[in-house]
C-alpha positions, 0 to 999 in steps of 0.5 A: 437889658436884663443883666447889667453886670456885663455892661458894668464890667465893660464900663468900669474896664473903660474907665480904669484902663489898663486895670483889669476888670472882671467878675472873676479873680485872675488865676494866681498862675496858668498851668502850661503857661510860663508867660502868664503873670497875674496882674498886680491891680485888678478889679472884681465886680460881682452881683450879690442880690437883686429884686424886681419891682414891676413893671419895668424896674429891677434893683441889683446889688454889686460888690466891687473889690479892688486889689492893688500893690499898696494900701494907698493905691488900693484907695486910690483905685477904689476912688476912681471906681467910686467916681465912675459908678456915681456917673451912672446915676440917673443916666443910660451911659454903660448900656442900661439905664441907671435910674438911681444908685444906693451906696449900701456900703461905703468903701472899706479896706479888706486885705486879701486874707490869702495873700495879704494883699491890699484890697478895698471893698464897696457895694452899691445897689443899682435901679435899672430898667428891666423889661423882663419883669413886666408882668401882666395884669391878674385876669379879672372875672365878673360874677 
Protein backbone atom coordinates (compact mmCIF):
# COMPACT_ATOMS: atom_id res chain seq x y z
CA UNK A 1 0.00 0.00 0.00
CA UNK A 2 1.57 3.23 -1.06
CA UNK A 3 -1.20 5.68 -0.16
CA UNK A 4 -3.24 5.10 3.00
CA UNK A 5 -5.52 8.15 2.47
CA UNK A 6 -8.25 6.30 0.57
CA UNK A 7 -8.35 3.28 2.89
CA UNK A 8 -8.29 5.58 5.96
CA UNK A 9 -11.27 7.54 4.64
CA UNK A 10 -13.17 4.32 3.86
CA UNK A 11 -12.39 2.96 7.35
CA UNK A 12 -13.56 6.14 9.10
CA UNK A 13 -16.68 6.31 6.91
CA UNK A 14 -17.54 2.78 8.04
CA UNK A 15 -16.84 3.59 11.70
CA UNK A 16 -18.77 6.88 11.67
CA UNK A 17 -21.70 5.98 9.37
CA UNK A 18 -23.91 7.73 8.43
CA UNK A 19 -21.57 10.75 8.80
CA UNK A 20 -20.08 11.88 5.48
CA UNK A 21 -16.25 11.35 5.37
CA UNK A 22 -14.02 12.54 2.50
CA UNK A 23 -10.79 14.32 1.67
CA UNK A 24 -12.92 17.24 0.44
CA UNK A 25 -15.34 19.56 2.19
CA UNK A 26 -18.76 19.05 0.62
CA UNK A 27 -19.90 22.04 -1.43
CA UNK A 28 -22.37 24.45 0.12
CA UNK A 29 -24.54 24.07 -2.96
CA UNK A 30 -24.51 22.30 -6.30
CA UNK A 31 -25.52 24.33 -9.34
CA UNK A 32 -28.57 22.95 -11.13
CA UNK A 33 -29.43 20.56 -8.29
CA UNK A 34 -32.15 22.02 -6.10
CA UNK A 35 -32.44 18.71 -4.22
CA UNK A 36 -28.86 18.86 -2.91
CA UNK A 37 -28.42 19.64 0.77
CA UNK A 38 -24.96 19.96 2.29
CA UNK A 39 -24.47 17.52 5.17
CA UNK A 40 -24.71 19.26 8.56
CA UNK A 41 -22.09 16.89 9.98
CA UNK A 42 -19.05 15.76 8.06
CA UNK A 43 -15.41 14.76 8.46
CA UNK A 44 -12.51 15.83 6.27
CA UNK A 45 -9.28 13.77 6.22
CA UNK A 46 -6.25 15.29 4.51
CA UNK A 47 -2.69 14.12 4.15
CA UNK A 48 -0.44 16.91 5.36
CA UNK A 49 3.01 15.32 5.47
CA UNK A 50 5.00 12.26 4.56
CA UNK A 51 8.51 10.85 4.62
CA UNK A 52 10.12 7.52 3.83
CA UNK A 53 12.12 5.28 6.14
CA UNK A 54 13.79 2.58 4.04
CA UNK A 55 13.38 -0.22 3.44
CA UNK A 56 9.58 -0.49 3.84
CA UNK A 57 8.22 2.14 6.22
CA UNK A 58 6.63 5.46 5.54
CA UNK A 59 5.47 8.12 7.97
CA UNK A 60 2.30 9.91 6.86
CA UNK A 61 0.64 12.82 8.66
CA UNK A 62 -3.12 13.35 8.52
CA UNK A 63 -5.31 16.21 9.66
CA UNK A 64 -8.84 15.25 10.61
CA UNK A 65 -11.48 17.99 10.72
CA UNK A 66 -14.97 17.40 12.14
CA UNK A 67 -17.91 19.74 11.47
CA UNK A 68 -21.11 19.33 13.52
CA UNK A 69 -24.31 21.03 14.58
CA UNK A 70 -22.90 22.23 17.91
CA UNK A 71 -19.68 22.39 19.90
CA UNK A 72 -20.56 19.45 22.16
CA UNK A 73 -21.59 17.33 19.16
CA UNK A 74 -18.34 18.22 17.34
CA UNK A 75 -16.35 17.10 20.39
CA UNK A 76 -18.39 13.87 20.64
CA UNK A 77 -17.86 13.11 16.97
CA UNK A 78 -14.13 13.81 17.31
CA UNK A 79 -14.04 11.38 20.26
CA UNK A 80 -15.41 8.72 17.90
CA UNK A 81 -12.70 9.58 15.37
CA UNK A 82 -10.00 9.38 18.07
CA UNK A 83 -11.22 5.95 19.19
CA UNK A 84 -11.35 4.65 15.62
CA UNK A 85 -7.88 6.01 14.75
CA UNK A 86 -6.21 4.54 17.84
CA UNK A 87 -7.74 1.14 17.04
CA UNK A 88 -5.48 1.10 13.95
CA UNK A 89 -2.19 1.17 15.89
CA UNK A 90 -0.20 -2.01 15.41
CA UNK A 91 -2.79 -3.56 13.08
CA UNK A 92 -3.63 -4.27 9.49
CA UNK A 93 -7.26 -3.24 9.84
CA UNK A 94 -8.09 -0.58 7.29
CA UNK A 95 -6.35 -2.05 4.25
CA UNK A 96 -2.88 -0.93 5.24
CA UNK A 97 -0.40 -2.00 7.90
CA UNK A 98 -0.14 0.61 10.65
CA UNK A 99 3.00 -0.05 12.67
CA UNK A 100 2.26 2.77 15.06
CA UNK A 101 0.72 6.19 15.61
CA UNK A 102 1.77 9.48 17.07
CA UNK A 103 -0.80 12.10 17.99
CA UNK A 104 1.00 15.24 16.85
CA UNK A 105 -1.86 17.57 17.75
CA UNK A 106 -4.60 16.65 20.18
CA UNK A 107 -8.20 17.45 19.27
CA UNK A 108 -9.04 21.11 19.67
CA UNK A 109 -11.87 23.44 18.82
CA UNK A 110 -11.30 25.36 15.58
CA UNK A 111 -14.67 26.71 14.41
CA UNK A 112 -15.05 27.27 10.67
CA UNK A 113 -14.07 30.93 10.08
CA UNK A 114 -16.33 31.26 7.02
CA UNK A 115 -19.55 29.85 8.45
CA UNK A 116 -19.01 29.85 12.24
CA UNK A 117 -19.90 26.13 12.23
CA UNK A 118 -18.53 24.29 15.28
CA UNK A 119 -15.48 22.29 14.26
CA UNK A 120 -12.78 20.13 15.88
CA UNK A 121 -9.28 19.43 14.50
CA UNK A 122 -6.60 16.83 15.30
CA UNK A 123 -3.44 15.52 13.61
CA UNK A 124 -1.80 12.08 13.66
CA UNK A 125 1.33 10.64 12.11
CA UNK A 126 0.98 7.04 10.96
CA UNK A 127 3.91 4.68 10.53
CA UNK A 128 2.82 2.46 7.63
CA UNK A 129 4.22 -0.27 5.41
CA UNK A 130 5.09 1.05 1.98
CA UNK A 131 6.76 -1.24 -0.53
CA UNK A 132 7.46 1.63 -2.92
CA UNK A 133 10.16 3.05 -0.64
CA UNK A 134 12.35 -0.01 -0.95
CA UNK A 135 15.74 1.12 -2.17
CA UNK A 136 18.46 -0.88 -3.79
CA UNK A 137 21.71 -0.94 -1.95
CA UNK A 138 24.26 1.33 -3.54
CA UNK A 139 26.57 -0.47 -5.92
CA UNK A 140 29.96 -1.09 -4.45
CA UNK A 141 33.12 -1.19 -6.39
CA UNK A 142 36.36 -2.75 -5.37
CA UNK A 143 39.63 -1.13 -6.33
